[in-house]
N, C-alpha and C positions, 0 to 999 in steps of 0.2 A: 845188598841190592834191595831187600825187602821182598815180600811175597804178595801176589794178588789174591784177593778174596772174593771177587765178583766177576762174572762173565755173562754176556748177553748172547743168546743163540743167533746164528746167522740170519734167520728170518725175523728176528725181533719178537717172537712170540713168547719166549721164556727167558727167565733170569735165574742163574744159579749163584749161590753165595755160601760162604763158610761161616758157620756158627756152632758153638759147642763141640768143636772138633769133628764135625760131620758136614755133609753137603745138604743144602736145602734147595728145592726147585720151586719157583713161583711162576705160574702162568701170568702173563701181563693182563689177562682178562679176569684174574682172581685177586682177592684182597689178602690172601694168606699163602704162605709157603708150606711145603711139606718136606719131611726128611726123605732123602733118596735112600731106600733100603739097600744095605750093603756098604754104604760109605761109613757107617758107624763102626764097621769091623776093621777099618784102616786108620789107626790112630795117627794123629798129627797130620790131618788133611790140609793141604795148601795148593795154590795154583790151579784152580779148576779151569778147564778150557773145553769148549764145545767142539764136536766133530763138524765137518763141513755140512752134513745133512741135519745137524741139530738133534740127532737121536741118541748120541752117546757123549760121554765126557772122558777126558783124561785128567788126572790129578797126581800130585806127589804125596806119598805116604812117608812121613819122617821116621815112623817106627820100622817100616820094612825097607826104607832107603831105596825106593823103586817108584817108577812111573806106573800108574794103574789105569785101566780102562773099565768103564762102568756104563751100562745103559741108563738113560734118564728115567726109565720105568723101574729101575732097581734090579737087584740080582747079586751075583758074585763078581767082585772086582778082580779082573785078570791082570797079571803083571805083564807089562810091555818090555821093561828092561830095568836092571839095577842102575842107579845113578846117585850122584851127590845131589844135595838140595839144588834144584834148578834156579837159575837167574832168569826167570821168565820163560814162557812156552807159547807156541803157536801151532795150530793143526790145519793143514790144507789137504787137498786130494793126493799130494805126493808123499805125505808123511808128517812127522812132528819135528819141529826144531826147538831147541832149548839151550840155554846157557849153562856152561859148566866151568866152575872156577878152576883156573890153571890150564884149561884146554881151549876154551873159546866157544863158538856156536857149533852145536852138533845136530845131526839129523838121524832119525830112526823111523822105520816103518811102523804104522799104526798097528800092524799085526805082530810086532815084536822083532827083535834082532839085536845086532850090535850097533850102537851109535857111531856115526862117521863124522869127523870134523869137516865143516864146510867153511868156517871162517876162524882161523887160528888166532889166539890171543898173543899179544906181544909181551915182552918182559915188563913187569911192573904195571900191567893193565888189568882192569876188571871190565868184563863185558856182560850184557844182558839184554832183556826185552826184545828178543828176535822176532821178526816177521818175514816170512817168505813172500815176496811181492807177487802180484797176480800172474805175471808172465813167467814166473819161476826162473828167471835168469839172474836174479840177485836177491840177497838177503839184507834186510834193514835191521839195525841194532844200535844199542847205546854202548858207549865206551868211555872210560875215564882212567886217569892214573890212580894208583893206590893211595897216594897222599892227597888227592883232590876230593872235594865234595861233589855230589852228583850235579848240582847246579853249575858246576864248572866243566861238566862232561860234554861229550859230542854225540850227535846222532849221525851215523854213517851208513853207507851202503857198500856192500861187497859183491862184485860180479862173481858168479859161480863158474864161469868159463875162463877164469884167469883175469889178471889185471889188478891194480892196486885199489884198495878201498878208498872211497870218496867221502869227505866230510860234507854233510848237508847243513847241519845246525851246530854252531859252537855256542854252548851255554844252554843246557837242557838235557832231558832224558825221556825215556819211555815213548819214543816216536812210534806213530801208527799211521800207515797209509789208509785212507778211507775212500770209498767209491766216488765221492764228490770230486776227486782229483786233488785232494789236499793231504798234507802231512800234518798230523796233530801231535803235539808234544807238551810236556810239563816243565814248568819252571817255577820253583817253589810250589805254592798251592794253586796255581793258575794254569789252565790249558790254553795253548795258542794253536792257531791254524795258519798254514802257509801254502800257497799254490805249489803243486809238484807235478812235473812232467814225467810220467812213468816211462815213456819211450826213451827220453834222454837222461833219465835218472838225475834230474836237476831241479832246483828250486827256481821258480819263475816269478816270484813276487815277494812282498813284505809280509811278515807275520803279524797277526792281530789276535788279541785275547778273545776267547769265545766263552769260557766258563771260569768264573772266579770262585774259588773255594772248593777244591777237590782234595780229598784225603790223601795224605802220604805219611808213611811211617817215618818217624824221626829216629835216627841212629843215636843222636845226642843233640843238645841245643845247637841250632844253626846248621845241622847236617841231616838232610832228608835222605831217605832211601831212594833207589833208582826207579821205584815203581809208584805210579799214581793209580788210584783205585777207580779206573774207568774202563768202559768197554763199548765198542761200536758193533751194530749189526750191519748186514750188507746194504741196507737202505740208507745208512748213515745216521740212524737213531742212536743217541748216546745214553748210556746208563752209567751212573757214577755214585760214589759214596761221598757225601758232603764232608768238608773239613775246613780248617782255617786257610785263608788265602796267603798268609805270611807265616812261615814256620821258622821262627828265630828265637823261641823261648823254650825253657825247660818244661817238663811235665811233673806234677806232684801227685801224691795219692791222698785220698780222703775217705772217711767213713760216712755212710748215710744211715740214719736210723729209720725206723718204720714210719715215722711221721714226716720224713723228707728232710730232717735236719742234717746239716753238713758240718763235719769236723775234720779239717785238714790235719794230716799227720805232720809232726814236727821233724822235717827233713831239710837238709840243705838243697838249694836249687840244683836240679839235675834232670836226667831223663829216666823215668821209672815206668815199668810196665809189668804185665802178667802177675798181678797181685792175687794171692790165695790166703784166705784166713783159715786157721786151724779149726777143727770141729768144736773144740771147747771155747773158742773165742779168745784164747790167751795171746796169740801172736799172729802176725801176717808175714808171709814170705813174698819176695818180689825180685824182679830184675832191676839192675841199674847199669846203664851204658855210659861209659866215659872214655874218651880217647879211642873209640872203636873197640873197647874191651868190655865184655858183658860179665857181670858177677851177680851172685844171688845173695840177698841180704835178709835179715830177720828183724822185725820190729815188734817189741812187746807192747800190747795194747793197754796194759794196766801198769801204772808206774811211770817213772820219768827216765828210764834207761834209754840211752841213745841207740839208734839202729846199729846192728852188728853185722859185719861182713862175714858170710858163711863160707864162700868159695874164693880161692886165690889162684889156682892153676887153670889155664885155658879159658875158653868162653863157655859160660854156664847159663842155661836158659830154662824157662817153663817149670818153675818150682811147683811141687804138689805136696801137701801135708798128709802124712799118714793118718789113719782113722783115730789112733790113740794119741796123736800129737807129739810122738817121740822122734819121728824121722821126717826129713824133707828129701824127696826124690827130685831129680832134675836131669836135663840132658846136658852133656858136656863133651868137648873134644880134647880134654886135658891129657888123654893118652894117645892122641892122634886121630883115630876114627871116632865118629859120634857114638856115644853109648849113654846108657842110663845109670846114674850113680845115686847113692843115698848117703846123707850125713845127719848127725844129731845136731 
């Protein structure tokens, strides 16, 4: 599904974003952001979401495997509940909804508790990007088959008082209802808007492109994540992270020298991410995603040796080199649950 890294406060006065594995807050009236004290203590911060009053945030800590709550002024992050990595989150006056792989869309109180399923997942389905609609009688979310890409997915609405879910958009993901009376969604790197009747839970017009070039993570060439990096405030103002409008090619890695010179690494075409260079500059470790499977590779920066695959079991992410360059630590689900491993 991918993880959101930017959120706009409901009043549009603040923006929060993820950088350097911590949360930064930037007032729209300021030119610079500041670290939110306390977020640096929760390693692997993703999916920040503002509270309805804009004074607090929830986020997911991959290290603690839990949803956390933190005031925007900083402090101690409080655990709301244990959870798997969320497939999107949303917070309103009634609580927090988020996607959970294998379960569906769940809801939990912002004060903590046990999450309750509000929209179950079907066999062979992946769901995410939930939003409780303003009248709180239905939840909006994205869904796709496990063997489909997200641009083949659907944006659906599920009544909470019973009844079957309803498909609103076929071909797109990350749907968001905005106060202008529209549904905004992503297809490739473009945002579209379509008129939406909240009372009837129905599309009432044709979709039109509104922003071309919004960042989306690529799982592999031609396959985007289900999350587009954009956020709306209650007045309808949009904040987004720029990116390519068409996402159909691979990503390569390159070295920059201090003079700005660029030296691409000699790698086959593919999707590479999370590069880390050893302290002595001998090698780089990185992720490669292929066929939905994520592995860690090592590339020696001196010599002509081809890149070597380091991991083989499970999905392996976020490599980090030890200070002496003898070990590489990474996150893996090779033994079932997510854990941290190290290899030479």
